[in-house]
N, C-alpha and C positions, 0 to 999 in steps of 0.2 A: 459687461453685464454680470460676470462672475463676481467682480468687486462689489457691486451693488447688492447681490444676494448674500455674500459673506457679511457685509456691513449690516444688512437688515437682520440676519439671523443672530449675529453676535450682539447687536443692540437689543434685540428681543430677549436673548438669554440674560443679558445684564439687567434689564428692567425686571425680568421675572425673579432673578435671584435677589435683587435689591428689594423688591416688594415683599418677598417671603421673609427676608432678613429683617426688614423694617417692621413688619407685622409681629414677628416673634420677639425681637429685642428692642424695638423702637430706636434703632440706629442703623446707619449704612456705613460699613467700615471703609476706611481709606484704601485698603488693598483691593477693593472692588471698583473704586472710582478712578484712582490714579492711572492705571494702565490705559483706560479709555481716554483720559485727558491727554496722554502722550500719543496714543495711536490715532486719535481723531484728526489732528492736523496732518499726520503722515498719510493716512488713507485719503484725506481730502486732496492732498498734493498729488497722490497717485492717480486718483480718478478725475480731478478737476484742474490739474496743473498748478501753476503758481497762483492763479486766481482763486482756486479752491482752498489752497493752503492759507492764502491771505484772509479769506472770509472766515475760515476756521479759527485762525489766530486772533482775529478781531472779536470773535465770540468769546474766546477765552479771556481776552483783555477786558471786554465789557463785564463779564462775570466777576473778574478780579476787582475791577473798579467799583462795582456795586456792593460786593460782599466784603471787600478788604477793610473798609472803615469799621464795619460791624465786628469783624474778627479782631482788629486792633483794639477796639473798645472792650473786648471780652465777651461780646454777645455772639454766640455761635448759633447756627440753625437749631441745634439740639436744645438750647436753653429757651428759645422762643416758641418751641412747639409744645410746651407743657400745657 
């Protein structure tokens, strides 16, 4: 139960900081996103076992497969948002 509350509070904090940063400077820095990208599968493994980590890593893989070709072509989310 505590893991769920910590996860919810930290995610809410991340989204709040990302929203404020995005509204002020129109970008979300990598230092804000990358720790959660690494910690997400770890927390999923802790709370959901191997199955939770598997689902989390599949989500990371899906995002990489969707966004990867755009990034390789030089089109980043920041350039498409103008």
